N, C-alpha and C positions, 0 to 999 in steps of 0.2 A: 442366468448363470452360464459360464462356459466351463467345460469339463473335460479334461484328459485322464483316462483311465490307465494306471499302471497295475501291476501284480499285486500290490499290498496297500496302494493308496490310490485317492483321487487327488488330481491338481485341479484347483477350483479358482476361477477368476471372475469377479463380480462384473456384471454388464457395464455398470456406471464407470468403473476403472478402466475398462476397454474404450470406453466413449472418451475418457480423458486422454488416452493414448492418441486416440483418432485427432483430438484437437491439438495436442503437442506436435503431431506430424505436420497439420496443415499451417501452424504457426511458424513452421520452419520452411514453408515452400518459397521458392524463388519467385520474385515479382513476376516474371514472364510466364509463369505458370498458374497465375492467379487472375489474369485477365481484367486487370483494372481495379479501381477501389469501390465501385457501385454495390452497395449492400455488404461491403467486407464485414463489418461488425455482426451483421445478422446471420452471414454464413458461418462465421466462426462460432457464434453462440449456439447455432443449430448443431454443428458438429460436436460441440462440447457436451450438449444437452441431449443428444439424440436417443441415448438409452435411460434418460433419467427416471422413466416409468419403473424400471427393474430395481430401482435403488431400495426400496423398503421390502420388496420381495426377497432379494437377495441376502439380506441380513439374517434370514432364518430360511435356508433353502429346503426345498420340498422333495421327497423321496418317491422314486418311480418303483413301485412294487414289481412291475413286470420285469423291468430291466436290472433291477437290484443295483440301481445306481442312482445319484441325485438327478432330478430333471435339469435339463439344459433349455436354452433358448430355442432350440431346434424342436425337441419334443413335449415343451412345456403345453399343458392343455389349452386349447384355443379360447374358451369362455373366459379363464383368468388372464390369459395373453391379452385379449380385447381390453379388458378393464386397466391393465398397466398402460398399454398403448395410449389409451384415450387421456388417462391421468397425466402422463408425460407430455402429451401434445398441448394439454389445458395449461399446464404449468408453463410451458415455454411461451405460449400466446399471451400470457399474461404479461410477459417482458417484451416479446418482440414478435409482432405478427407474421414478418416475412420468413424468420425462423421457424415458426410453427408450420407455416405452409411447407416449407422443406421437410420437416419432420412428418407431417401428414403424409406427403406423397411417399415418403420412405416406408412407412406401415401400410400404407394403402397398398402398395404394390405386393407386399408380402401376402396379403389375404384376397386380393384381386379375383383369383380363380379358385378360391376356397368356397364351396357351395353350403357349408355350414350356415346355419340361420344367424349365428352371432357374428360370424364374418361378413356376410352380406349386409347386415345392419350396421355394422361398423364401417365398411367401404361406403354406404349410402351417406351416412352421418359426415364422413370426413369428406366426402365430395362436396356436400353442401357447406362445409367450413371453408373448403378451398376456394369455393365461387364467392363466398362472402368476403374473404380475405383479398382476393383478386380484385373483387368491384372497389375495394377501398384503395387500390393503386391504380389510378387513372391512365398512367404511362408504364403499366406493367409490361414487361420485355419477356416474351415466353423463351426466346432464344438465350437469354441471359439467365433466366431461371433454370433452364435445363443444364447450361454449364455449371451453375452452382449446385444443382443437385448432382451432377457428375463427380464433383469434388467431395461431396458428402459421401456418395457410394464409393470412391476411391479410398479415402481415408479411414472409413468403416473397414473395407476389405484390406487394407495394409494393416490395420490393428488386428483384425480377426487373424489374419495369417500369423502374426506374432503369437497369438494366444492359443490358437487351435493347434499349431505344430510343435514338435519337440524340438529343442535346439538342435542345430546342424541335422536336421532330419533328411535322410536319404530321399533322391528325388522319386523314388516309386513308393514311398510312404507318406509324401505330402498329402495333407487332408483333402478329400475328393473335392471339396469346393475350389481348390487351386491347383489341380493337377496340372492344367495347361495354362497356369498364369492367372493373373488377375485382369479381368475384363475391363477395358476402358470405354466409357460412354462415347458414342460418336460426337457428342457435344463437347468433348474435351478436345477441341481441334490443335490445342498447344502441344499434343503428344503426336509424335511421328508413327506410332503403332498403335493398333487396336488391343493389344495385350501388354501387360507389364510381367516380365519374367523375373524371378528372384532367385538368388542362389546363396547358399551358406558358405562362407569362407572358413568359418570355424565355429566354436559352441557359442560364440557372442556376436558374430559379424554377418551382415547381410548385404550383398551387392544388388542393387537394381539395374536392370539393362538400360533403363531411361530414367534417371533419378530426378525428380522436382525439387529435391532440396538444396538449400543456399549453401549449408556446411554439413559436415558429417553430425549426425544426432544419435545421442545415447538415450535410449528408452529404458525407464526403470519399471519393469512389469511387476506389478503386485499380485501375489498369488498365495494361496494356503495349500499345503500337502497334507490331507486329511486321512488318517489311517482306516482302512476298513474295519480293523479289530476293534477300534474305538467306536466306530459307528455302530457295529453290531452289539457292543457293550453298552453304550451310552445314549444311542440315538443319534441322528445326524445332525441336529440343530446344536445340541451340546458339543459333540466331537468338532464341528465346523467352528464354532465360536472360540473354542479353547484352543485350536490350532493356531500356531504363531504366524504372523504375516511374514512372508518372504519377499524379497526384492531381487529380481533377476535382471541384469543389464543386458541390453541388446544394441548394438551399434548398427546405424543405417549409414550407409556410405553415400556421399554426395557424388561420386563419380568425377571429380573435376579432372 
């Protein structure tokens, strides 16, 4: 769950909806930013499904007693997080092994330096999965894989930028993840800079310093505004489920 707190409400966005925005972004990339057609469908599928493990959890969000707020993808307890990570990768692998390899790499990096037993067990298991999948591709190309993973990271971060920040956010109030821009993997050699800088032109429009988009793209961000008063009266799950779904348009410019 992605959460932004206001004085009287929580703005809540489901992780799977965020992933679908990531997929919509990659589906509108210019051809020269995709580096060929090898494994194209697998990469698209990985980006679309990379947060599928959160889907069932986010239908009934969890309450963080310590922070008096819904748990987010950042502070969600690790033992439960590992369960949903593994489930999401398992589902992806049933359809596309290369896509599962990308998702596995994505989540393994999150927990690589976490010393919790659950984290290290997950990393060990996923490293074994990765070796098994790679062995099934006799011509596996590490350089191409790094490029594909860089695309997943970029689209994930672009979508997170939209979800974590308030529309037309002042530069000094940008979420800490993106204060210095969005870092680009060195494997993404099609970009001329190491960071992507984003700037809001108004409440709905974002310009990128180096846009990979073929055409201007309008994203429809799905979110709920859940009133704190209702949470304290009815509980988080009931308040969340009864809150109406809002659609917020955000325009990404192609910088032609």
